[in-house]
N, C-alpha and C positions, 0 to 999 in steps of 0.2 A: 627395487621398489617393493616387489611382491613380497620378497623374503622379510622385509620389514613389518609386514602385517600378518603374513600367515606362515608359520614355521613348521607345521607338521601335517601331513596328508595321511590319514589312516582309513582303512577300509574294514568291512564287516566280515564275519565268518572266519575269523582267525582265533587260533587257540590262545595266542599271547595277547590279543586285543580285545577279546570278548569281554574281559573283566571291565575295561574301561568303556566300551561301547556295546550295549546289548544287542542281540540279534534283532533284525528288523530295521536298524538305523542305516541310513545311506552314508556316504563319506561326510565327515565332519571337519569343519575348519576351525582350528583351535589356535588361540593367540600364544606366542612363545616369546623368548626361550624359557620362561618360567614354567611352562607346562612341559614336563618330559614324558617320554613314552618308550617302552621297552622295544617297540617295533621300529624306532627310528634308528638311523646309524649313530646318532649321539644325541644327548639331551639338547633340545632347542635347534637341531639341525633342520635344514630346509626341505629335504627331499626323502622320499623313499621308504621302503620296507626293508628291514635287515634280513640277513640270512636266517634269522630265527622264525621268519614267517614265509618261507619260500612257496609253500603250498597256497597261501592266500594270494601271493602276487600272481602266480600262474593262473589261478582260478578267476581273478578279477581283472586280468589284463585287458579283456575286451568287454568288460561288463558295462551296463549303462552308466554306472557311478564314475568309472574311469573317463568315459567320453564326456560326461558332464563336467568333471573337474578340469579336463583338458580344454573344454570349450571356454570355461570361465577364465582359465589361465591365458589363453590366446586373446581373449577380449580385453583383459586388463593390460596385456603387453602392447596391444595396438591402439588402445584408447589414448587420445591426446592428453598431454599433461595438463593443459587448461581446463579440460572437462572435469578433472579430478579436484581442482583447486576449489575449496569452499564447500566440498561435499562432506557428508557425515560418513566417517569410517569407524563405526562402533560395533564391536563383537561382544555380545553379552555372555558372560561365563558365570553361571549360577551353580553352586554345589548343591543346593537343595533349596526348597521353598521356605524352610523354617526361618532362615536368616535373611531373606531378600528384603530389599527396601521397595516401598510402594509410594508413588507420587500421586497426590490427588490435586486436581485443579478444578476451577469453576466450570459447571456446565454451561453450555450456550456461549454467551459473550459478555464482555464488560463494555460499557459505553462512556465516553467522554466528549469533550469538545476542545477545539484548539484553544491553547492557553491554560487548560485546566490541569488538574492533579488526579491520577487514577492509580489504584492499586491493582496490580496483576496477581491474582490470588494463586498461591502454590504452597502446599504443605506435604510433608512426608513422614512416614513412620516405618518401623520395622516390624515384621511379622514375629520376631522373637524380642522379648523385652530386654535381653542381656546386651544388646548392641548400645554403643555409646555414640553421641552425636559429634564427638571430636573427630578431627580429620576428614570431615565430610566436605566435598567440593560441590558447590552450587554454581550452575551456569545457566544463564539466559541467552537465547539466540533468537533472531527474527527470521522467519521463513521468507526468503525473497523470491524463490521460484521452487518448483518441485525438486526436492533433495539438495537444494542450495540454501545456505544459512549465513546470516551476518552476526558476529559477535556483538552482544549488548552489554553483558555484565557477568563477572566471574567473582567468586568469593571462596577462599580457602582458609578457614580459621579467621584470624583477625585481618588477613590480607584481602582487600577488596579493589576491584578495578572496573571501571566503566570504559566503553570503547566509542570511538567516533563521535557522532553527534549526541550521543547519550552521556558524554562526560559533563559532570556538573548537574544532571537532571535525574539520574538513576541512582537508587540506593535501596538496600534491603529493609523491609519493614521491620524484622527482628522481633517479632512478638512471641518470644519463647522458643524453647526447643522445638524442632520440627517445622519451623516457619521459614519458608524460602520465598515468600511473597516479595515482589519488586514494586517499589514506589516510583512512579514516573511523573515528573513535574513538567510544567510548561509544555503540554502536549502539542505536537506539531501535526500538520497534514501527513507528513511522511511517516509518522509513527503508526498509522493505520495498518492493520494486518494481523497475522498470526505469530504468536511467540511460543517458544518451547522452553520449558522448565526442566533441566536435568539434574538430578542428584546422583553423585557418585561416591561410593564408600568402598575403597579397595577395589575388588573385582566385581562389585555389585553396583548396578545402576538402574534407574528407571526414569522415564520422561512423562511429561504431561503437556497439553497444548491449551493456550489461552488465546481467545480472539478478541482484539481491541478494535471496537467500532467508534466511529465518531458521528456526532450530530451534525447535520449539514445539509446541502442542497446539491443535486445534479443538474447540470445545464449542458445543453448542446452548444458546440462552438466551432466556428471556422473563421479564419482571418480574412482580411481584405484580399480579394483576388478570386473569390468564388467558392463553391462547394467542391468537395472531393479532391482537395489539393494537398492532403497531408499524408506522409508515410507515418509509420508508427512512431518513429524517433521525433519527427516534426510535430506530431500530435502531443507528445510529452512536453516538449518545449513550449508549445502553444499554450497548453494549460498552465505551465509554470509561470509563464509571462502574464497570465491573467489571475495570479494568486490562487492557483488551484492545482490538483494532481488530476491524472486520468482516473476516472471512476472505475469500480470494480463491478463485475457482473451482478453481485449481491446488491450493491448500491443502486444500479440501474433498475433492477427488478423492484426494489423498494420504491423507487421514484415512479415507476410505471403503475404500481398499486396506489400511489398517491396522486394519480392523474396525469403524469407526464405523457404527452402525445407529441411525437416527432417523426416525421416521414422521411428522414435522411439517416443513413447508416454511419455509425461513428466507431472509433477504435475505443477499446477498453483496455485496462492495465494488464490483463492476462494475454493480450495479443489478439483477442477475438474481435469480431466487428458485429454490432447488434443495433437495433433500434426499437423504441417502445411505441406501440400503437394502442391508444385507449379507445378510439373510435374506428373501427375496421372500415376500410374503403378500398376500392379497386386499385387506385394509384399507389397504395401503401402495402402491397402484398396480398390484396385480395381480402375477401371477407373471413377466410379460414386459414389460407396459405398451408395446405395440407403437407407441403414439403419442409416446413419449418422445424427446426430442432429446438426452437426456443421454449421457454417455459410460459405457461399461461396462454398458449395460443388458442385459436378458435374463433368462433362467432363473436366472443366478447372481447376480442383483441388479445394482446399479448406482447411479448418481446421477441421480435423477429431476429433470427440468429444465422449469420452467414458462416459461422464456425471460425477457425483460426486461419488467418490470411498471411500471405507473404509480406512481412513487416517492412521490407526495404523496397518493394516494387509497387505494390498496390496502394492506392490512395483513397481516403475517406475523410469524413469530418472527425471530430472527437466529442466524447462525452466526458466532461470535467466534473470534478467534485471539489467543493470548498466547504469550510466550516465557520464557526463563529469568529467575528472580528474583535480583535482587542481595542480598535479604534472606533471612529464614527464616520459614516457617509452622510454628506448633506448636499442639497441642491443650492447652487449659487446663481442668481439671476442678476446680471449687471444691469446698468441703466439701459443698454441696448444689447441684443443678442450678439454673440460672438462667432467668428470663424474659428476653425480648430487651432489656429496659431496663437490665439489670444487665451485659449482655456488654461494653459499651464501657468500664465502669469496672474490669471484671476484667482486661481486656487492658491498659488504662492502667497499672494497678499493676505490671505486668510490663514497662513501657516499650514497649508495642506498641499496635496498633490492631486493631480486628476485621477479619479477612481478608475480601478480596473474592472473588468467585466465580472470577474468572480467576486470582487468586493460589493459590487451592486446587488448581485444575486444574494449574497449573504445578509446584506442589510435588509432586503425584501423579505426574505425567508425568516430570518432570525431576529431582526430588530424592527420588522413591521413597517419598513419604510414605504410610504405611499405617496406618489407625486404623479399627477397627470400632465406632466410637462417633459418634453424630450430634452436630453442634455448630452453633450459630448462625454465620451469615455476615453481612456487612454489609448485604445487600439484605433481610434478614429471612428468608431460607430457611435450612433445616437440611440439611446434607449430610455425607457422610463419605467418605474415599478408601480404596479397596481395591487394593493392588498384587498381593497374593497371595490369590486367591479361596479362600473356605472356608466351611463350613456355618454358617449363621446370620448371614452377612455380606452378604446381598443377591444371591445368585446365583453362577454358575460362571465369570463373566468379570470381568476387572479393569475399573475404572472408578471414577467418582465417583458415589456413590449419592445420590439426592435424595428428601427427604421433603416436598418442596414448600414451601409458605409456611404454617407452623402459625400458630395464634393467639399473637400476641407477648406477651399477658398471662397466658394460662393454661398455655401449653406450656413445659416446662422442659428445657433441655439444657445441656451444657458450651458451650465457644466456641472457634473456631479463630481464633488471633491471627496477626498479621504484625509482625515486628520489622525495621525498615530496618537496613542495615548501618551499623556505627559506633555504634548506640545501645546503651548499656550496659543490662544487666539488673539492675533494682533488687532483685531477689530471687534471686540466683545459687543454684544447687543445687536448683532446682525448687520454691522457696517462693513461695506467692501470699499473698493477703490475703482474709480473711473475718470473719464475725461469730462468735466463739467461743461466744457464749451461745446459738446456734441461730437459725434462720430464714435463714442465709446472706444472699444478695444479694436474695432474693426480694422482701422487703418494700420495700427501697429507702429506709426511713425511719430505719434505724439511724444512730447517730452514728459518723461516720467516725473520730473520735478513739479510739473503742473498738475499732476493728479490730485484730486480732492476726494474726501470721504463722501460716499454716496449710500443712501439706505438701500438694502437689498432684501 
């Protein structure tokens, strides 16, 4: 495996190698077999210095360079194969600065929303004008963890290919020579993150990074059963079930700056555990929490940081992130309040489904849904969104109020429904369905044929 990547190990202070590697350079790993060297046993061979350089081998046998190279060789041999899969293995071989390719990407970040279209900007040029743009390979990858990448899009001449969930959504902008920008349509929550634009021409390549951010909202979450019950994998699933993803540390910090205050620690997408405190108090890490490694800490509050935790053994809540909704969330109030078992039927009668927690937060934040009435959500919780705080509506700050997880059989509420785009409303004008003779949906045993339209 190693021979496939590194074909020649050469050392300094040799009469026959000095022409290739000037004095003062350490051992250099060069890609082969196209790179030959008079010091090797043969062109493109794997090891050694030939008899033409005996004095160098003797002199360098115990040098720090030899020990350095040997240590890396052992590390590569013992590293598990799975750890190498998906890693970048690129060796830059540049013969001079005059002909090197230079990649330029947008500083900062580009911002979109779920369902939108965004251009990830990337352009390249050569430091020498004599180079042609023919035969250039353009490759986009997404950074999924440090040094691990997922293929997004590759182009070589007229041949273009998108991978995985990007098929049918990703294409090159193609705005003239030197444009490697990627157009991404129907942006999803999973598209959030950093992307690498790589341009390769023969032995020359260069890369640039683009960060894609999404407009949205961060919200704390724990399922029925209590707080601090989720491992990292369970937190990922819990957010996905509520139409969201685990929030990043940057998103949580932005939410804290926007006023988010929550005194329970939760998982973030990088495996760390943090929580935001806008109003410092003793039960929430104290007034200053001097031991915190979080940003913005101090008497004015901040993001408390527990660091990276054991993701399979330790349990916390989750901080989820969701973005713009393609459909619509609305509140449905039947003739009489419902137990949880009747919520799904009530929404289905309006061509909708019971809204998820992430959908309600998105409707509150991005569609300005304001309703001072609690309603069932898909996870069995009861909540209501407040954009304009007022008396008897849960405090003086806007937000999504939660009544927790009431008894699903005895507690009665309305229901928040979500209708996907393009789905018609079977009862336009605000009509719903119920039991005109009394009992509403509560009993669940009424004959559906006897349901009659009711104003809601």
